[in-house]
C-alpha positions in Angstrom: 0.0 0.0 0.0 2.6 2.5 1.1 5.9 2.0 -0.7 7.9 4.8 0.8 9.6 3.9 4.1 9.3 7.5 5.2 5.5 7.4 4.8 5.3 4.1 6.7 7.4 5.5 9.6 5.4 8.7 9.7 2.1 6.8 9.9 3.5 4.5 12.6 4.7 7.5 14.6 1.3 9.2 14.3 -0.4 6.0 15.4 1.8 5.6 18.4 1.3 9.3 19.4 -2.5 9.0 19.1 -2.7 5.7 20.9 -0.2 6.7 23.6 -1.7 10.2 24.3 -5.4 9.5 23.9 -6.0 7.8 27.3 -4.1 10.6 29.1 -6.1 13.3 27.2 -9.4 11.6 27.8 -9.0 10.9 31.5 -9.9 14.5 32.7 -13.0 14.5 30.5 -14.1 11.1 31.8 -13.6 12.2 35.4 -15.5 15.4 34.9 -18.4 13.5 33.4 -18.4 11.1 36.2 -18.4 13.9 38.8 -21.3 15.7 37.0 -23.2 12.4 37.0 -22.6 11.9 40.7 -23.8 15.5 41.5 -26.9 15.1 39.4 -27.6 11.7 41.0 -27.4 13.2 44.5 -30.1 15.8 43.7 -33.7 14.5 43.8 -35.7 14.6 40.6 -38.4 17.0 41.8 -35.8 19.5 42.9 -34.2 19.4 39.5 -37.6 19.9 37.9 -38.4 22.8 40.1 -35.1 24.4 39.4 -35.7 24.0 35.6 -39.2 25.6 35.9 -37.8 28.5 37.9 -35.0 29.1 35.5 -37.5 29.0 32.5 -39.9 31.4 34.2 -37.1 33.8 35.0 -35.5 33.7 31.5 -38.5 33.0 29.3 -38.7 34.9 26.0 -40.9 37.9 25.9 -44.1 37.5 23.8 -43.8 38.9 20.3 -46.0 41.9 19.5 -47.6 42.0 16.1 
């Protein structure tokens, strides 16, 4: 497929960088998502619903005047 040794080495180097760095780069994102899930799981559903309704009532769009 690739006849040039330089191209093969470049692809191998890129693959090793992606495979080697991806877990380290994804770890903070995974931890943040797990933390957000834990916080949301700790708050009861009716409280979240009430907060959503209050936020909507406070920031609802103004009615359009014709």
